[in-house]
C-alpha positions in Angstrom: -14.4 -13.4 8.7 -15.6 -16.7 10.3 -14.1 -15.5 13.5 -16.3 -11.5 13.8 -19.1 -13.4 12.7 -18.5 -15.5 15.9 -18.1 -12.2 17.8 -21.6 -10.7 16.3 -20.3 -9.4 13.6 -22.6 -8.9 10.2 -19.4 -9.6 7.1 -19.0 -9.6 3.8 -16.3 -10.5 1.3 -16.3 -8.1 -2.0 -13.7 -9.6 -4.1 -12.4 -6.8 -6.3 -11.2 -9.3 -8.9 -15.0 -10.8 -9.7 -16.4 -7.3 -10.3 -16.8 -4.6 -13.3 -14.8 -2.1 -11.9 -13.2 0.7 -14.5 -10.5 3.0 -14.4 -11.1 6.3 -13.2 -10.6 9.0 -15.8 -9.6 11.9 -13.7 -12.9 13.6 -14.8 -13.0 15.5 -10.9 -17.1 15.5 -11.0 -17.2 13.7 -7.9 -15.2 17.0 -6.3 -19.0 19.0 -6.7 -21.3 15.8 -6.7 -20.2 13.2 -4.3 -21.1 10.9 -7.3 -19.1 8.4 -10.0 -20.5 9.3 -13.7 -18.8 5.7 -13.9 -21.4 3.0 -14.7 -20.2 -0.3 -13.0 -19.8 -2.4 -9.9 -18.5 0.2 -8.4 -21.9 1.8 -7.1 -22.7 -1.0 -5.8 -19.2 -1.2 -3.4 -20.3 2.3 -2.4 -22.8 1.8 -1.1 -21.8 -1.3 0.7 -19.4 1.2 2.2 -20.9 3.9 3.3 -23.6 1.2 5.3 -20.5 -0.6 6.6 -18.9 0.1 10.2 -15.7 -0.5 9.2 -13.9 -1.6 5.5 -11.2 -3.8 5.1 -8.8 -3.7 2.3 -6.9 -6.8 1.8 -4.1 -7.0 -1.1 -1.1 -8.9 -2.1 2.1 -6.4 -2.2 3.6 -6.6 -6.0 6.5 -4.7 -6.3 6.3 -3.1 -2.9 3.0 -2.1 -3.5 -0.9 -2.8 -3.6 -2.1 -4.8 -6.5 -2.9 -2.7 -9.2 -6.8 -3.3 -9.3 -6.5 -2.5 -5.0 -5.2 0.8 -6.8 -7.5 1.3 -9.1 -10.7 0.6 -6.4 -9.0 3.3 -4.1 -8.7 5.7 -7.1 -12.2 5.4 -7.0 -13.5 5.8 -3.9 -12.6 9.5 -4.2 -16.5 9.9 -4.4 -16.6 8.5 -0.9 -14.1 11.5 0.5 -15.6 12.9 3.4 -19.0 10.9 3.9 -16.6 8.2 5.5 -14.9 10.2 8.4 -14.3 7.9 11.2 -15.6 4.6 10.1 -13.1 2.4 11.0 -10.6 1.1 8.4 -7.7 -2.2 8.7 -5.1 -3.5 6.0 -4.7 -6.6 5.1 -1.4 -7.4 3.2 0.1 -10.6 2.0 3.4 -10.8 -0.1 5.4 -12.8 -1.0 8.7 -12.3 -0.8 9.3 -14.1 2.4 12.3 -12.5 4.8 13.4 -9.4 5.6 12.8 -8.2 2.1 9.0 -9.2 2.2 8.5 -7.5 5.4 10.1 -4.4 4.5 8.1 -5.0 1.4 4.5 -5.3 3.1 5.4 -2.7 5.6 5.4 -0.4 2.6 1.8 -0.8 1.2 0.7 -1.0 5.0 2.6 2.5 5.5 0.4 3.2 2.0 -3.0 1.9 3.3 -2.0 4.3 6.3 -2.1 7.4 4.5 -5.0 6.6 2.1 -6.7 6.2 5.9 -5.5 9.7 6.8 -6.4 11.0 3.7 -10.2 10.1 4.2 -10.2 10.1 7.8 -10.8 7.0 8.9 -10.0 5.4 12.1 -6.9 3.4 10.9 -7.1 0.2 13.5 -4.4 -2.0 12.3 -3.1 -4.4 10.0 -2.3 -8.3 9.2 0.9 -8.7 7.7 1.3 -12.2 6.2 4.2 -13.7 4.4 2.9 -16.2 1.6 4.3 -17.2 -1.0 1.0 -17.5 -2.4 -1.7 -15.5 -0.9 -3.9 -18.7 -0.9 -1.7 -20.4 1.6 -1.5 -18.1 4.4 -4.3 -19.7 6.5 -2.1 -22.0 6.5 0.6 -20.1 8.4 1.2 -20.4 12.7 -0.6 -18.2 14.8 -2.6 -16.6 11.9 -5.6 -17.4 13.4 -4.7 -15.6 17.2 -2.8 -13.1 15.1 -6.7 -12.6 13.0 -8.4 -12.5 16.3 -6.1 -9.4 17.3 -7.5 -7.6 14.3 -10.7 -7.8 14.8 -10.6 -7.1 18.2 -9.3 -3.9 17.5 -11.3 -3.3 14.5 -14.4 -4.3 16.6 -13.8 -1.6 19.4 
């Protein structure tokens, strides 16, 4: 985020684990109203996504999938369907398993995020795949800053 800010981008980090996000109850009312009846922190997040030029979603990989928190968040974005088409979207995927197996696991999550982008009509600008046993160690990986810069360049185009 600091690198994006240096290039003039206004950024904001929203950490899902610090938010009160309830699970989707499948009522489908949002298909008709473009709003969700569940009153929680997603209401604030909806407005942030609507006003953003680009969204970057990050998740560690758990069993070859995004975390349940990330999946629940994606489920709750249904009220935005048709309203965020064309926005730039990128992903950051951190896998705790190293080597070929870890790369395959991260690739599955990247592909899932691409499917979500396609579903919403987002402009998928790329992904950053990071092999780290602990997501907090990702910043210590050699060349990570260069890889971040490359993704930021794609997002800011």
